[in-house]
C-alpha positions in Angstrom: 161.9 -78.5 -35.0 159.9 -76.2 -32.9 159.1 -72.6 -33.9 157.4 -69.8 -32.0 154.5 -67.4 -32.3 154.0 -63.7 -31.0 150.1 -62.9 -31.2 148.6 -59.4 -30.1 145.0 -57.6 -30.5 144.3 -53.9 -31.4 141.7 -51.9 -32.4 141.5 -50.5 -36.1 142.9 -51.7 -39.7 145.2 -49.0 -40.4 146.7 -49.5 -36.8 147.2 -53.1 -37.2 149.1 -52.9 -40.3 151.2 -50.2 -39.4 152.2 -52.5 -36.1 152.8 -55.5 -38.7 154.8 -53.3 -40.8 157.3 -52.4 -37.6 157.5 -56.3 -36.8 159.4 -56.8 -40.0 162.4 -54.7 -38.6 162.7 -56.6 -34.8 165.5 -59.2 -34.4 165.4 -62.2 -34.5 163.5 -61.4 -38.0 160.1 -63.3 -38.1 159.7 -65.5 -41.0 155.9 -64.6 -41.6 153.5 -61.8 -40.1 149.7 -62.1 -40.6 147.3 -59.5 -39.9 143.2 -60.6 -39.5 140.2 -58.6 -38.7 138.0 -60.6 -35.7 134.8 -61.2 -37.1 132.9 -60.2 -34.3 131.9 -56.5 -34.4 134.2 -55.7 -31.7 136.6 -53.7 -34.2 139.7 -55.5 -33.0 142.5 -56.8 -35.4 145.2 -59.8 -34.6 148.3 -59.6 -35.5 150.6 -62.5 -35.8 154.3 -62.8 -36.0 156.0 -66.3 -36.2 159.8 -66.9 -35.7 162.2 -69.8 -36.4 164.1 -68.8 -33.0 162.9 -67.2 -30.0 161.3 -63.8 -29.8 162.6 -60.5 -28.4 160.3 -60.4 -25.8 161.4 -57.0 -24.9 161.3 -55.7 -28.4 157.8 -57.0 -28.5 156.6 -55.4 -25.3 158.0 -51.9 -26.8 156.2 -52.3 -30.0 152.7 -53.2 -28.4 153.0 -50.2 -26.0 153.7 -48.1 -28.9 150.9 -49.1 -31.2 148.6 -49.3 -28.3 148.1 -53.3 -28.7 147.9 -55.6 -26.0 151.1 -57.8 -24.6 152.1 -60.0 -27.1 151.4 -63.8 -26.2 154.7 -65.8 -27.0 154.0 -69.3 -27.6 156.0 -72.3 -28.8 154.7 -74.2 -31.7 155.9 -77.9 -31.2 156.9 -79.8 -34.5 154.5 -82.2 -35.3 153.0 -84.2 -38.8 150.2 -81.5 -39.1 148.2 -83.9 -41.8 148.0 -86.7 -39.7 147.0 -84.6 -36.3 144.0 -83.3 -38.7 142.8 -86.6 -39.8 142.6 -87.5 -35.9 141.1 -84.5 -34.9 138.6 -84.4 -37.6 136.0 -87.4 -37.7 133.6 -87.7 -40.4 130.3 -85.7 -40.1 126.9 -86.2 -41.0 124.4 -83.7 -42.4 121.0 -84.9 -43.4 121.8 -87.5 -46.0 125.2 -86.3 -46.5 128.5 -87.9 -45.1 131.4 -85.8 -45.3 134.7 -87.6 -44.9 138.5 -87.2 -45.6 140.4 -89.8 -47.5 141.8 -92.0 -44.7 137.8 -92.4 -43.5 136.7 -93.9 -46.8 136.0 -97.1 -45.5 133.6 -95.4 -42.9 131.2 -94.3 -45.6 127.6 -95.6 -44.7 125.8 -97.0 -47.7 122.8 -95.0 -47.0 124.7 -91.7 -47.2 125.5 -89.0 -49.9 129.6 -89.1 -49.8 131.4 -86.2 -50.0 135.0 -86.5 -49.9 137.2 -83.3 -49.0 140.6 -83.6 -48.3 141.7 -83.6 -44.7 144.1 -80.9 -44.7 141.2 -78.7 -45.6 139.9 -77.9 -42.3 137.5 -75.2 -43.0 134.8 -76.4 -45.4 135.1 -80.0 -44.2 131.6 -80.0 -42.3 133.3 -79.8 -39.1 132.4 -75.6 -39.0 129.1 -74.4 -37.8 129.0 -72.8 -41.1 129.6 -75.6 -43.4 127.2 -78.0 -41.5 124.4 -75.1 -41.4 124.2 -75.2 -44.9 124.5 -78.9 -45.5 121.2 -79.2 -43.0 119.3 -76.3 -44.5 119.9 -77.9 -48.2 119.0 -80.8 -46.9 116.1 -79.0 -45.3 114.8 -77.5 -48.9 115.2 -81.1 -50.3 112.9 -82.4 -48.1 110.6 -79.6 -49.1 110.6 -80.9 -52.7 113.5 -78.6 -54.0 114.3 -80.3 -57.3 117.3 -78.0 -58.8 117.8 -75.6 -61.6 120.4 -73.0 -61.9 122.7 -73.4 -58.8 125.9 -71.5 -57.8 128.1 -72.0 -54.9 129.8 -68.0 -54.0 132.9 -68.0 -52.0 132.7 -72.1 -52.5 135.9 -72.6 -50.5 136.3 -76.2 -50.9 133.0 -76.7 -53.2 131.6 -79.1 -50.5 128.2 -77.1 -51.1 128.3 -77.1 -54.9 129.5 -80.7 -55.3 126.6 -82.1 -52.4 124.0 -80.3 -55.1 125.5 -81.7 -57.6 125.3 -85.2 -55.9 121.1 -85.4 -55.8 120.6 -82.7 -58.4 120.2 -83.4 -62.2 121.8 -80.1 -63.0 125.3 -78.7 -63.7 126.2 -76.4 -60.5 128.7 -73.5 -60.9 131.2 -72.7 -58.1 133.0 -69.4 -57.7 135.5 -68.1 -55.4 137.2 -64.5 -55.4 140.8 -66.2 -54.3 142.2 -68.2 -57.2 143.8 -70.9 -54.6 140.3 -71.7 -53.2 139.4 -72.6 -56.9 142.4 -74.7 -57.4 141.4 -76.6 -54.1 137.6 -76.6 -55.0 138.6 -78.5 -58.8 140.8 -80.7 -57.0 137.8 -81.9 -54.6 135.7 -81.7 -57.7 137.5 -84.4 -59.5 138.5 -86.5 -56.3 134.2 -86.9 -56.1 134.3 -87.6 -59.6 132.2 -84.7 -60.3 134.3 -83.1 -63.2 132.0 -81.8 -65.5 128.9 -81.6 -63.0 130.7 -78.9 -60.8 132.6 -75.8 -63.0 134.9 -73.5 -60.6 135.9 -70.2 -61.7 137.6 -67.2 -60.2 134.7 -64.5 -60.1 133.9 -61.8 -57.6 130.3 -61.3 -57.0 127.5 -61.6 -59.7 129.2 -58.6 -62.2 131.5 -61.3 -63.5 130.4 -62.9 -67.1 130.4 -66.7 -65.7 127.7 -66.0 -62.9 125.7 -63.2 -65.0 125.6 -65.3 -67.8 123.5 -68.1 -65.8 121.1 -66.1 -64.2 118.5 -66.4 -62.7 119.3 -68.8 -60.1 117.0 -71.0 -58.6 119.4 -71.6 -55.2 122.5 -69.7 -54.3 124.8 -70.9 -51.8 126.8 -68.1 -49.9 128.9 -69.1 -46.7 131.3 -66.4 -46.4 130.7 -62.9 -44.1 128.2 -60.8 -42.7 130.0 -58.0 -44.5 130.0 -59.5 -48.0 126.8 -61.2 -47.4 125.1 -58.0 -46.7 126.9 -56.5 -49.6 125.7 -58.9 -52.1 122.1 -58.6 -51.0 121.2 -56.3 -53.9 122.6 -58.3 -56.5 120.9 -61.7 -54.7 117.6 -59.8 -55.2 118.3 -59.3 -58.9 119.9 -62.6 -59.9 117.7 -65.1 -57.8 114.8 -66.3 -59.7 110.9 -65.1 -58.2 110.8 -68.5 -56.5 114.3 -69.0 -56.0 115.9 -69.3 -52.8 119.3 -68.4 -50.8 121.2 -70.1 -48.3 123.6 -67.8 -46.2 125.9 -68.7 -43.8 129.1 -67.2 -42.1 127.0 -65.2 -39.7 127.7 -64.8 -36.0 124.6 -65.5 -34.1 124.1 -61.8 -33.0 124.7 -60.5 -36.7 121.7 -62.9 -38.1 118.6 -60.5 -37.4 120.4 -57.2 -39.5 121.2 -60.0 -42.5 117.7 -61.2 -42.1 116.7 -57.9 -42.3 119.0 -56.8 -45.1 117.8 -59.5 -47.1 114.1 -58.7 -46.6 114.6 -55.3 -48.3 115.8 -57.1 -51.1 112.9 -59.5 -51.7 113.7 -62.2 -49.4 111.4 -64.1 -46.8 112.9 -66.3 -44.1 112.1 -69.9 -44.2 114.6 -71.2 -41.6 117.1 -70.1 -39.2 119.8 -72.5 -37.0 122.6 -71.7 -34.3 125.4 -74.2 -34.1 127.5 -72.8 -31.8 128.4 -69.1 -32.5 127.4 -69.4 -36.0 124.1 -69.0 -37.6 122.5 -70.3 -41.4 119.5 -68.7 -42.7 117.4 -70.5 -45.6 115.5 -67.6 -47.2 113.0 -67.1 -50.2 111.5 -65.1 -52.9 108.4 -66.4 -51.6 107.1 -66.6 -48.4 107.3 -70.0 -46.7 104.2 -72.1 -46.8 101.8 -72.1 -43.7 102.0 -75.7 -41.7 
C-alpha cells in the first residue's frame, strides 16, 4: 500500500513545533508527525508529516506560508519489504580488525576478523555511518598503540557496537549507557546475539551523574558517538571521570565542528592524538597525556 510524506524546513525550534501542532488539524489527518533539528549549525528544523491518503497540497501550502517555512515536498512512499531492502543496501563493513555484519551475512565473516553482529534493521550503528566506522577505526588504532583495557564505557551506546568491540578484544567488562530505554533494549539484544551477556552491561543513564557510571570511574576509555552539543556539555565530566592516562573517542561531529570540540576538550585536559574525516563526519581520538613523538 502506498503512503505519503510531506516535508519542509524552517528556522527555529519553537516555529517548528508550532507548525507541527497546526498539521494535526488538517484533513486528511496525518498518521504521524516528526520534528527534527538539522545538526549542521544552520538553525534549521525539519518538519515531516505522514499520510495514508494523498495529503491536501493546498492546505499544506497555506500552512507553510503562514509559518514562514519552505513549501512542503510531497512524496509517495511505495510499499516494500524494508528489512529485505536494508539487508540488500547494508553490506558487511570492515573497520580495521573488526567486521560488522547482519545475520543475513553470517556466512561472509572472514576467519581473521573479529565479528560484530548487528541486526540489519538497525542502520545507524552498523558501521555504515561515518561516525561509527570512524570510532571503530580509532579504537583499532588505539589497540595498535598498545592499549590494554581497564574501565571502559560507551556513552550514548545505540546498538552497543562500540562497547561490544571493546568486550571482544579486552579482558575487562564494558559498560554501555544510553538515555533512551529503547536504545538500551536494542543494545542488550545485540549483546546477547554476540554471546557477550555478562561482558557488556547495558544501562539507562544520562551522562556521568548516573550512579551506574559514576561508581565505575575513573575510566581508561570513553566512547561517545553522539552529537557536538552533548559532547561539549559532557567535556567537564570527561575531564573529571577519565583517568589521568585515559582516552576518549568522540564522534557525531560534522567536519566543520571538529576544531571547536577539540578546543573545548583541550580546556578540560585532553590532547588530540588522531583526527579522521569520513565523508561529512569527523572522529577524534584524544588522551589526557600528549601523544608520543614519532
